[in-house]
C-alpha positions in Angstrom: -26.1 1.6 31.8 -23.5 4.4 31.9 -23.1 6.5 28.4 -22.2 9.1 26.3 -25.1 11.6 24.8 -26.0 15.3 23.2 -28.1 17.2 23.7 -27.7 19.4 20.9 -25.1 19.7 18.1 -21.9 22.0 18.3 -18.2 21.7 19.5 -16.6 19.0 22.5 -18.4 19.6 25.6 -21.7 19.3 24.5 -20.7 15.1 25.1 -21.5 14.1 28.8 -22.2 10.8 30.3 -26.0 10.1 31.5 -27.6 7.0 33.2 -29.8 4.9 30.1 -31.8 1.6 30.9 -30.0 -1.5 30.2 -30.3 -3.0 26.2 -31.7 -6.3 26.1 -30.4 -8.7 22.9 -33.4 -9.4 20.2 -32.8 -13.0 17.9 -29.8 -13.0 16.7 -28.0 -10.7 19.2 -25.4 -10.5 21.8 -25.5 -8.3 24.1 -21.4 -6.6 24.5 -20.3 -5.3 27.9 -18.0 -2.6 26.6 -14.1 -2.0 27.2 -12.8 0.0 24.9 -14.8 2.4 22.2 -12.9 3.9 19.5 -13.3 7.6 18.2 -13.2 8.6 15.2 -13.9 11.3 12.8 -17.4 10.3 11.9 -18.5 10.4 15.6 -17.0 14.3 15.3 -19.5 14.9 11.9 -22.3 13.4 13.4 -22.0 15.5 16.9 -21.1 18.6 15.3 -24.7 17.6 12.8 -22.8 17.9 9.6 -24.3 14.8 8.4 -27.9 15.2 7.6 -28.2 12.4 6.4 -27.2 10.2 9.4 -30.7 10.0 11.6 -30.1 11.0 14.8 -32.8 11.4 17.7 -31.7 13.8 20.8 -30.3 12.5 23.2 -28.6 10.5 20.8 -25.8 8.2 21.7 -22.4 8.2 19.7 -19.7 5.3 18.6 -19.3 2.9 16.5 -16.7 1.2 17.6 -15.8 -1.4 20.0 -14.5 -4.3 21.8 -15.4 -6.1 24.9 -16.7 -9.1 26.3 -20.3 -11.1 26.1 -22.8 -11.1 29.0 -25.9 -11.7 27.4 -27.3 -14.1 24.7 -29.6 -13.6 21.9 -31.9 -16.6 20.6 -29.6 -18.8 18.0 -26.8 -16.2 18.7 -24.2 -18.4 18.8 -21.9 -17.5 21.0 -20.9 -18.3 24.5 -21.0 -15.9 27.5 -17.6 -14.4 28.6 -16.5 -14.4 24.5 -14.4 -11.7 24.2 -15.1 -9.5 20.8 -14.5 -6.1 18.6 -16.9 -5.0 16.3 -18.8 -1.8 14.4 -22.4 -0.4 15.9 -24.1 2.4 14.5 -24.4 5.7 17.1 -23.9 3.6 20.8 -20.5 2.6 21.0 -19.5 5.1 23.4 -21.5 2.7 26.3 -20.8 0.6 28.8 -23.4 -2.4 27.2 -24.3 -2.3 23.8 -26.0 -4.8 21.5 -25.0 -6.5 17.7 -25.9 -8.7 15.9 -24.1 -11.6 16.5 -22.9 -11.9 12.7 -21.0 -8.3 13.0 -18.8 -9.6 16.2 -15.3 -10.8 15.5 -13.7 -13.1 18.2 -11.0 -11.1 20.0 -7.5 -12.7 19.9 -6.4 -13.7 22.6 -2.5 -11.7 22.5 -4.7 -8.5 21.4 -5.7 -6.2 24.6 -9.4 -4.4 24.7 -7.8 -1.6 23.1 -5.4 -2.4 20.5 -9.0 -4.1 19.3 -11.2 -1.5 20.0 -8.6 0.7 17.4 -8.4 -1.5 14.9 -12.3 -2.0 14.1 -13.0 1.0 11.6 -9.5 1.7 10.8 -9.3 -2.0 10.1 -12.4 -2.7 8.0 -11.8 1.5 5.7 -7.5 0.4 4.8 -8.0 -3.1 3.7 -11.4 -2.2 1.7 -9.6 1.1 0.1 -6.4 -1.0 -0.9 -8.5 -3.9 -2.3 -10.4 -1.5 -4.4 -7.3 0.3 -5.4 -6.1 -2.6 -5.9 -2.8 -2.1 -4.3 0.2 -4.8 -5.2 3.6 -5.7 -5.3 5.4 -3.6 -7.8 3.4 -0.8 -6.5 4.4 2.8 -5.1 1.5 3.7 -2.2 1.5 7.3 -1.6 -1.0 7.5 1.4 -2.6 10.9 2.9 -1.9 11.4 6.6 -0.1 8.4 6.6 0.2 8.3 10.4 -3.6 8.1 11.6 -5.7 5.1 12.1 -6.6 4.0 8.5 -2.8 5.6 7.4 -1.2 3.3 10.0 -3.1 -0.1 8.5 -3.1 1.2 5.1 0.5 1.4 5.1 1.6 -1.5 6.8 -0.9 -3.6 5.2 0.3 -2.1 1.8 3.8 -2.9 2.9 3.0 -6.7 3.0 1.3 -7.1 -0.1 5.5 -5.4 -1.5 4.0 -2.4 -2.1 6.5 0.5 -1.6 4.8 3.3 0.3 5.5 6.9 0.6 3.7 8.7 3.9 2.2 12.4 4.8 2.8 13.6 8.4 4.2 16.7 9.8 7.6 16.2 10.8 7.2 15.0 13.9 5.7 11.9 13.4 8.4 11.6 10.1 10.3 8.1 12.6 6.8 6.8 13.1 6.4 6.0 9.9 9.6 5.1 8.8 9.2 2.2 11.6 5.4 1.2 9.8 8.4 1.2 6.8 6.6 4.2 5.4 9.4 6.7 3.6 7.7 9.9 5.1 7.8 13.1 3.3 5.7 16.5 4.9 2.2 17.1 3.9 1.9 21.0 2.6 2.2 23.8 -0.4 5.8 21.6 -1.7 4.1 18.1 -1.3 4.7 17.2 -4.6 8.6 18.2 -5.0 9.3 16.9 -1.9 7.3 13.4 -3.0 9.7 13.4 -5.8 12.7 14.4 -4.1 12.4 10.7 -2.9 13.2 9.4 -6.2 9.8 7.0 -6.3 7.2 7.9 -8.4 3.9 7.0 -7.1 1.1 4.4 -8.9 -1.7 4.9 -6.6 -2.7 7.3 -3.9 -5.7 6.7 -0.8 -6.3 10.0 0.3 -7.2 10.3 4.3 -6.0 14.3 4.7 -8.2 16.0 2.4 -7.7 20.1 1.6 -4.7 19.4 -1.5 -4.4 15.6 -1.2 -6.4 14.8 -4.5 -5.0 17.6 -7.0 -1.4 16.9 -5.6 -2.1 13.1 -6.9 -3.4 13.3 -9.7 0.3 16.4 -10.5 2.0 13.8 -9.5 1.7 11.6 -12.6 -1.0 9.0 -10.7 -4.1 8.1 -12.6 -7.2 9.3 -11.5 -9.0 5.6 -11.4 -6.2 5.1 -8.9 -6.5 7.5 -6.5 -9.0 7.1 -4.1 -10.1 9.0 -1.0 -12.2 8.5 2.0 -13.0 12.0 2.8 -13.3 14.0 0.0 -15.9 13.4 -2.4 -16.4 16.5 -3.8 -12.3 16.7 -5.0 -12.5 13.2 -5.7 -15.6 14.6 -8.2 -13.3 17.4 -10.2 -10.3 14.9 -10.6 -12.2 12.1 -11.7 -10.6 10.3 -8.6 -12.7 7.5 -6.8 -14.4 7.6 -3.5 -13.2 4.5 -2.0 -15.6 3.4 1.1 -15.9 -0.2 1.0 -18.3 -1.0 3.8 -18.2 -2.9 7.0 -16.7 -6.3 6.5 -16.2 -8.7 10.0 -13.6 -10.8 7.6 -11.6 -8.2 6.9 -11.7 -7.3 10.3 -10.3 -10.5 11.6 -7.9 -10.8 8.6 -6.3 -7.6 10.8 -7.1 -8.5 14.2 -5.3 -11.9 13.7 -2.0 -9.8 11.8 -1.8 -7.7 15.0 -2.2 -10.7 17.6 1.4 -12.3 15.4 2.9 -8.9 15.8 2.8 -8.4 12.4 0.7 -5.0 12.9 1.1 -2.6 14.9 -1.7 0.1 16.2 -0.4 3.5 18.9 -3.6 4.0 21.1 -4.3 7.0 22.4 -6.3 6.3 25.7 -9.3 8.4 27.4 -10.9 7.5 30.5 -15.2 7.3 29.6 -15.7 10.3 31.9 -12.5 12.5 29.7 -14.7 11.8 26.0 -15.0 15.7 25.5 -11.1 16.1 25.1 -11.3 12.4 23.2 -12.8 14.3 21.3 -10.7 17.1 20.9 -8.1 15.4 20.1 -9.7 13.6 16.9 -11.0 17.4 15.5 -7.5 18.1 16.1 -6.0 16.1 13.5 -2.9 16.0 15.1 -1.0 12.6 16.6 -0.8 9.5 15.8 -2.6 6.0 15.5 -6.0 6.0 17.3 -8.0 7.3 19.9 -9.9 5.1 22.4 -12.3 5.5 25.3 -11.9 3.2 28.0 -14.6 2.1 30.6 -14.1 0.5 33.5 -14.2 -3.7 34.0 
C-alpha cells in the first residue's frame, strides 16, 4: 500500500510517499480502504518533533483521521465488508489501508461524502467535548478564538444549536463566512477586547483554538477563568487559571455530529489535496490560515 512517511523531523518537505506492507486486521479490528484523511495541527507537530511524549519510530507514518470502506474483517468485528465508515486512528491515517478497533468506528451516513466525513473526525470530537466541559447552553455568549478553523467551525454551529450566541474571531476575509455560521465576527489582534465590547455582547464563556493572547483577552473581557477553555495553550491556561479542554475521542459524539452534517444542519468546508500533494497540505495547515479543514484524497 501507499502511505506517507517521514525519515526525520523537520519542515513539510520531509514527508514522502512510500510503499509499505498491507496491514492485516486482528481480532475485533476492521481494515479500511481509506478514501480521505484529515490533516490537523497535531500531525504537523508530530512531524516537527514538537511532541516528545508521542512515541515516534522513524521512518514514521502520520495521520489521525480517516473515512473509507471496510475491505477486511478481524474475528468478531461486527461490521460487513463494504460498509462505509469514518473514525480516529493513531499516526497512520495517511495511507491506503488502516486497521482500527471496530469499537472506534462510526458508520458513515449515506448523504455524507467521504472528504467531509474525514474532515469532521477530530473537529467534531474536540468541539463537542469542549462545549460539554464548558457547559455551553442557551443564554450563553460564547467567544470562539479561531472560529473559521475546523474546530471553531463545528463549535460555532453546535453552540448556536444549543441556543447560545457566538462571537467568532478571524481575519477579515473570513468574516462573511462566520456570519453564515451564525456568529458575530471580530478581527483577532491587539484590539480584540475593544472589538468584542463594540459588538454590544458580553461573553460568558470562551473557547480558545488560537493560542497567543486569546486566554488573557478572554479573562480581560470579564469571563470567569473556569469558563475559559483552550485546546492549544496549556501554559497560558495555567497562568490565568483557565481550563485545558481535551475531552478525548468519542465515537458517539462523532456519530452525532456526522448525522447533523448528513441532514444539512452542520457544514464543514473542505480544502482537498491529492495524497501526492501532502507537502502542500501540511504547508496549508502550518500557515494557520484558511477556513474549514484540509483533507488528503486517496483514489478509490
